[in-house]
C-alpha positions as CSV (number, residue, x, y, z in Angstrom):
1,X,0.0,0.0,0.0
2,X,1.2,3.5,-1.1
3,X,-0.4,6.5,0.6
4,X,0.3,10.1,-0.2
5,X,-1.5,13.1,1.6
6,X,-1.8,16.5,0.0
7,X,-2.6,19.2,2.4
8,X,-4.3,22.5,1.0
9,X,-4.5,25.9,2.6
10,X,-6.5,28.0,0.0
11,X,-9.0,26.5,0.0
12,X,-8.4,24.3,3.3
13,X,-8.8,20.7,2.2
14,X,-6.9,17.4,2.0
15,X,-6.5,15.1,-1.0
16,X,-5.0,11.6,-1.3
17,X,-3.1,9.3,-4.0
18,X,-3.1,5.7,-2.7
19,X,-2.8,2.3,-4.2
20,X,-1.1,-0.8,-5.0
21,X,2.6,-0.5,-5.5
22,X,2.9,-4.2,-6.5
23,X,0.4,-3.8,-9.5
24,X,1.1,0.2,-9.8
25,X,-2.5,0.9,-9.7
26,X,-3.7,4.1,-7.9
27,X,-6.6,6.4,-7.1
28,X,-6.7,10.1,-6.3
29,X,-9.3,11.4,-4.0
30,X,-10.8,15.0,-3.6
31,X,-8.0,16.8,-5.8
32,X,-7.8,20.5,-5.5
33,X,-6.1,23.0,-7.5
34,X,-3.3,22.3,-10.1
35,X,-3.1,18.6,-11.3
36,X,0.7,18.5,-11.9
37,X,1.5,17.4,-8.2
38,X,-0.8,14.5,-8.4
39,X,0.7,13.4,-11.8
40,X,4.1,14.0,-10.6
41,X,3.5,11.8,-7.4
42,X,2.0,9.0,-9.5
43,X,5.2,9.2,-11.8
44,X,7.5,9.3,-8.8
45,X,6.0,6.3,-7.2
46,X,5.6,4.2,-10.6
47,X,1.8,4.4,-10.1
48,X,-0.9,4.7,-12.9
49,X,-3.8,6.7,-11.8
50,X,-7.0,4.6,-12.6
51,X,-9.5,6.4,-10.6
52,X,-10.0,10.1,-9.5
53,X,-12.8,10.2,-7.0
54,X,-14.6,13.3,-5.6
55,X,-16.4,12.1,-2.5
56,X,-18.9,14.8,-3.1
57,X,-19.5,18.0,-5.4
58,X,-17.9,20.8,-3.6
59,X,-19.7,24.0,-3.0
60,X,-16.8,25.9,-1.5
61,X,-14.3,25.2,-4.0
62,X,-13.8,24.0,-7.7
63,X,-12.5,20.4,-7.9
64,X,-9.9,19.4,-10.2
65,X,-11.0,15.7,-10.3
66,X,-12.3,15.9,-13.8
67,X,-9.4,17.5,-15.2
68,X,-7.0,15.1,-13.5
69,X,-8.9,12.2,-14.6
70,X,-8.8,13.3,-18.3
71,X,-5.1,14.0,-18.1
72,X,-4.3,10.8,-16.5
73,X,-6.6,8.6,-18.6
74,X,-8.4,7.7,-15.5
75,X,-12.1,7.2,-14.7
76,X,-13.8,10.2,-12.9
77,X,-15.9,8.7,-10.0
78,X,-19.0,10.3,-8.3
79,X,-21.9,8.6,-6.5
80,X,-24.6,7.9,-9.0
81,X,-27.1,10.4,-7.8
82,X,-24.6,13.3,-8.4
83,X,-25.9,16.1,-10.5
84,X,-22.7,17.0,-12.5
85,X,-22.2,18.0,-16.0
86,X,-19.1,16.1,-16.9
87,X,-19.3,12.5,-17.6
88,X,-18.6,10.4,-14.7
89,X,-18.3,6.6,-13.5
90,X,-21.3,6.1,-11.4
91,X,-20.9,4.2,-8.2
92,X,-23.2,3.3,-5.5
93,X,-23.1,2.0,-1.8
94,X,-21.1,-1.3,-1.7
95,X,-19.5,-0.9,-5.2
96,X,-15.9,-1.9,-5.1
97,X,-13.1,-0.2,-7.2
98,X,-10.2,-2.5,-7.7
99,X,-6.7,-1.3,-7.5
100,X,-4.5,-4.4,-7.6
101,X,-4.4,-5.8,-4.2
102,X,-6.2,-3.0,-2.8
103,X,-9.8,-2.5,-2.8
104,X,-11.9,0.6,-2.3
105,X,-15.6,0.0,-1.1
106,X,-18.0,2.8,-1.6
107,X,-20.2,3.9,1.3
108,X,-23.0,6.5,0.7
109,X,-22.7,9.1,3.5
110,X,-25.1,11.7,2.8
111,X,-25.4,14.6,5.1
112,X,-22.7,17.1,4.1
113,X,-24.2,16.8,0.7
114,X,-27.0,14.4,-0.6
115,X,-24.4,12.5,-2.8
116,X,-21.5,12.1,-0.4
117,X,-19.4,9.0,-0.3
118,X,-16.9,7.6,1.8
119,X,-14.2,5.4,0.8
120,X,-13.3,2.0,2.9
121,X,-9.8,1.0,1.8
122,X,-8.6,-2.6,2.2
123,X,-4.9,-3.9,1.3
124,X,-5.7,-7.6,1.1
125,X,-1.8,-8.3,1.2
126,X,-1.8,-7.2,4.7
127,X,-5.1,-8.0,6.1
128,X,-8.5,-9.0,5.3
129,X,-9.9,-6.0,7.5
130,X,-10.0,-2.4,6.1
131,X,-6.9,-0.3,6.8
132,X,-8.6,3.2,6.8
133,X,-11.8,5.1,5.7
134,X,-11.6,8.3,3.8
135,X,-14.7,10.3,4.7
136,X,-14.4,13.3,2.6
137,X,-16.2,16.1,4.6
138,X,-18.9,14.0,6.4
139,X,-16.7,13.2,9.3
140,X,-13.5,15.2,10.5
141,X,-11.4,15.2,13.5
142,X,-13.9,16.4,16.1
143,X,-16.5,17.7,13.7
144,X,-18.9,16.6,11.0
145,X,-19.5,18.4,7.9
146,X,-21.6,21.5,7.5
147,X,-24.8,20.7,5.5
148,X,-25.9,24.4,4.5
149,X,-23.0,24.5,1.9
150,X,-24.6,21.6,-0.4
151,X,-26.8,23.6,-2.5
152,X,-30.0,25.3,-2.6
153,X,-32.4,23.9,-0.2
154,X,-34.7,22.6,-2.9
155,X,-32.0,20.8,-4.8
156,X,-29.9,19.9,-1.8
157,X,-32.6,18.1,0.0
158,X,-33.2,15.2,-2.5
159,X,-32.0,12.7,0.0
160,X,-33.3,14.1,3.2
161,X,-36.7,13.0,4.4
162,X,-39.5,15.2,3.0
163,X,-40.5,17.8,3.8
164,X,-37.0,19.1,4.4
165,X,-36.2,20.2,7.8
166,X,-33.0,21.1,9.7
167,X,-33.9,18.2,12.1
168,X,-34.5,15.8,9.3
169,X,-30.9,16.7,7.5
170,X,-29.2,16.7,11.0
171,X,-30.5,12.9,11.6
172,X,-29.2,11.9,8.0
173,X,-25.7,13.5,8.8
174,X,-25.7,11.9,12.2
175,X,-26.8,8.6,10.7
176,X,-23.9,8.6,8.4
177,X,-21.4,9.6,10.9
178,X,-22.9,6.7,13.1
179,X,-22.2,4.2,10.1
180,X,-18.7,5.4,9.7
181,X,-18.0,4.9,13.6
182,X,-19.5,1.5,13.4
183,X,-16.7,0.3,11.1
184,X,-14.3,0.0,14.3
185,X,-11.2,1.2,12.5
186,X,-8.5,2.1,15.0
187,X,-7.8,5.8,15.2
188,X,-4.2,5.5,15.9
189,X,-1.4,2.8,15.4
190,X,-1.0,0.1,17.9
191,X,2.8,0.0,17.5
192,X,5.1,2.7,16.7
193,X,6.3,0.7,13.5
194,X,2.7,0.3,12.2
195,X,2.8,3.7,10.3
196,X,6.3,2.9,8.7
197,X,5.0,-0.7,7.9
198,X,1.7,0.2,6.6
199,X,2.5,3.3,4.6
């Protein structure tokens, strides 16, 4: 398993390149800004980007996902219910994106936006259990994603129980966060050498 995090300050966000080094298969999640750093990281690690995934349609900044997918010859991936203009590969809850020995299982986690997904990542050479989950903006350290940034109430409430109410949207977001917590993934390494070994 190879994993590289990209931290952004304007706008604030995190992107990831990860995948199977043995099969040279990678995915990029939530790319922001210029696409060259992702292409360079893939080249430096000998990886081919197969998927570019946006966990949700970003209302607070422009994604570079579609441009990166086009440049890398990769599939641009969004949840099937996303209202997006560029062509994309539709995924639903439970779908799996294969990356050699690494699998990426799609979790539908609406709340921050109706089409939001999380990605449960497993390296089958290391363990049968998932290694980590990328939650986009549904679940963050000490917080959950804001819901009012999604879209206009009329458009953004598609997956929220009708009639739309703040309480209903809040229940939906809490349900998604609860689903992620039930995965039972550890939040820190058990041994100091775990991080080096696993990453």
